[in-house]
C-alpha positions in Angstrom: 11.4 -19.9 55.4 11.1 -23.1 53.4 12.1 -22.8 49.8 9.2 -22.1 47.3 9.5 -23.0 43.6 6.9 -22.0 41.0 7.0 -23.8 37.6 5.8 -22.8 34.2 4.3 -25.8 32.2 4.9 -25.8 28.4 8.6 -26.2 27.7 9.5 -26.4 31.4 7.7 -29.5 32.7 5.6 -30.7 29.8 5.8 -31.0 26.0 2.4 -30.4 24.4 3.8 -29.1 21.2 2.1 -31.7 19.0 -1.3 -30.9 20.6 -0.8 -27.1 20.3 0.3 -27.2 16.7 -2.4 -29.7 15.8 -5.2 -27.6 17.2 -3.9 -24.4 15.7 -3.7 -26.1 12.3 -7.2 -27.5 12.7 -8.8 -24.1 13.6 -7.2 -22.4 10.7 -8.2 -25.1 8.2 -11.8 -25.3 9.5 -12.1 -21.6 9.1 -10.7 -21.8 5.5 -7.7 -19.6 6.5 -4.1 -20.3 5.4 -2.4 -22.3 8.1 0.7 -20.5 9.5 4.1 -22.1 9.6 4.8 -24.3 12.6 7.7 -22.1 13.5 5.6 -19.0 13.6 3.2 -20.7 16.0 5.9 -22.1 18.2 7.5 -18.6 18.5 4.4 -17.4 20.2 3.9 -20.3 22.7 3.8 -19.0 26.2 1.5 -16.0 25.3 -2.3 -16.2 25.8 -4.2 -17.8 23.0 -5.9 -14.6 22.0 -2.5 -12.9 21.6 -1.3 -15.8 19.5 -4.2 -15.7 17.1 -4.0 -12.0 16.8 -0.3 -12.1 15.9 -0.9 -15.0 13.5 -3.2 -12.7 11.4 -6.7 -13.4 12.7 -8.8 -10.2 12.9 -9.5 -9.0 16.4 -13.3 -9.4 16.0 -12.8 -13.1 15.2 -10.1 -14.0 17.7 -12.3 -15.4 20.4 -14.2 -17.7 18.0 -10.8 -19.2 17.2 -9.9 -19.5 20.8 -13.1 -21.3 21.6 -12.5 -23.7 18.7 -8.9 -24.3 19.8 -10.1 -25.1 23.4 -12.6 -27.6 22.1 -9.9 -29.3 20.0 -7.4 -29.2 22.9 -9.9 -30.9 25.3 -10.1 -33.8 22.9 -6.4 -34.4 22.2 -4.3 -32.9 24.9 -3.9 -36.0 27.2 -2.9 -38.3 24.3 -0.5 -35.8 22.8 1.2 -34.4 25.9 3.9 -35.8 28.1 6.4 -34.8 30.8 9.7 -33.6 29.5 12.8 -35.8 30.2 13.8 -35.4 33.8 10.6 -33.5 34.8 9.1 -36.2 37.0 12.4 -36.6 38.8 12.7 -32.8 39.2 9.3 -32.6 40.7 9.9 -35.4 43.1 13.3 -34.0 44.2 12.0 -30.5 44.5 9.1 -31.7 46.8 11.7 -33.0 49.2 13.0 -29.5 50.1 10.5 -27.0 48.8 6.8 -26.1 48.5 5.7 -26.2 44.8 3.3 -24.3 42.6 2.4 -23.9 38.9 2.1 -20.6 37.1 1.0 -21.0 33.5 -0.7 -19.1 30.7 -2.5 -22.3 29.7 -6.1 -22.7 30.9 -5.9 -23.8 34.5 -8.7 -26.3 34.2 -6.9 -28.2 31.4 -3.6 -27.9 33.1 -4.9 -29.5 36.2 -6.4 -32.3 34.1 -3.1 -33.0 32.4 -1.1 -33.0 35.6 -3.6 -35.3 37.3 -3.4 -37.6 34.2 0.4 -37.6 34.6 0.0 -38.3 38.3 2.0 -35.3 39.5 -0.7 -32.8 40.5 -0.6 -33.8 44.2 2.9 -32.3 44.4 1.6 -28.8 43.8 -0.1 -26.6 46.4 -1.5 -24.1 43.9 -2.1 -23.8 40.1 -2.6 -20.3 38.6 -3.9 -20.5 35.0 -5.0 -17.9 32.4 -8.5 -17.7 33.8 -7.2 -16.8 37.3 -5.7 -13.5 36.4 -6.4 -10.3 34.5 -2.9 -9.8 33.4 -1.0 -12.9 32.3 2.8 -13.3 32.1 5.0 -11.3 31.6 3.0 -9.3 34.1 3.8 -10.0 37.7 0.2 -10.8 38.7 0.2 -14.6 38.1 3.3 -15.0 40.3 2.0 -12.6 43.0 -1.3 -14.4 43.1 0.4 -17.8 43.5 2.5 -16.6 46.3 -0.5 -15.0 48.0 -2.3 -18.3 47.8 0.7 -20.0 49.4 0.9 -17.4 52.1 4.4 -16.2 51.3 6.1 -13.1 50.0 9.2 -12.4 47.9 12.5 -13.6 49.3 15.8 -15.2 48.1 14.1 -18.5 48.8 11.3 -18.1 46.3 11.9 -19.1 42.6 10.2 -19.2 39.3 11.4 -21.7 36.7 10.5 -21.2 33.1 11.6 -21.6 29.5 10.8 -18.1 28.1 11.5 -14.5 29.0 7.8 -14.1 29.8 8.5 -16.3 32.9 11.7 -14.5 33.8 10.2 -11.0 33.6 7.1 -12.0 35.5 9.3 -13.4 38.3 11.6 -10.4 38.5 8.7 -7.9 38.5 7.3 -10.0 41.4 10.7 -9.6 43.1 11.5 -13.3 43.2 14.4 -15.3 41.7 14.3 -16.4 38.0 15.8 -19.5 36.6 15.6 -20.3 32.9 15.7 -23.7 31.2 16.6 -24.5 27.6 14.1 -27.4 27.2 11.3 -25.3 25.7 10.5 -22.4 23.4 12.9 -19.6 24.4 16.2 -19.5 22.6 19.5 -19.5 24.5 20.3 -16.0 23.3 17.0 -14.7 24.6 17.2 -16.4 27.9 20.8 -15.3 28.5 19.5 -11.7 28.5 16.6 -12.2 30.9 17.5 -15.1 33.2 19.3 -14.8 36.5 20.4 -18.4 36.0 20.2 -20.7 33.0 20.2 -24.5 32.9 19.8 -27.3 30.4 16.5 -28.5 31.8 14.3 -28.4 34.9 16.2 -31.3 36.7 19.5 -29.4 36.3 17.7 -26.3 37.6 16.3 -28.1 40.7 19.7 -29.6 41.6 21.2 -26.1 41.3 18.6 -24.6 43.7 19.0 -27.5 46.1 22.8 -26.9 46.2 22.2 -23.2 46.9 19.8 -24.0 49.7 22.4 -26.3 51.3 25.0 -23.6 51.1 22.6 -21.1 52.7 21.8 -23.5 55.4 25.5 -24.1 56.2 26.1 -20.3 56.3 23.2 -19.9 58.7 24.7 -22.5 61.0 28.1 -20.9 61.0 26.5 -17.6 62.0 24.7 -19.2 64.9 
């Protein structure tokens, strides 16, 4: 079976920190609520927006008003304030040479697709699973399982998830695929060492590692034949 690689977005392929922080700040200010510290917001990136607002002190009854306000803000600014992380374009292009690719993110899928099209990399991906596509977001296995189902594949040693937080790693492991963490995003090295099967500096290092493993597996297969 050809290798399959699923990617997280924020902190793995893209940096939208400025847009995320800016929209959180705006929604709190517009509501007349004390704006949280940037560190507190960043510590929650990777979780769904409703989870983030709830854990930043917004009452449950008001959470979805904040989420809607955030999305309106994000639509306005995300393309201008988001960019591919260093090495990400090269990683995508290299991965596409030996693997089938997909995206599994907790971001809204619609905005994620717009961003990737703006960056001219969306065509590399067969599937994009966003928050609106699942009932249970990461760390639940559902987003990964749904992506694999859409690609017509099941768990195997040739199926990978690359992400920057333990949410990605747990989702992958519970879906019975391989998990590779990267240090380019929001998870700390200490956290990722506990939950990752493999850990690399960034997504390009990760892709080169997977490519090397695939070559070794191919050589072993030829020796058996």
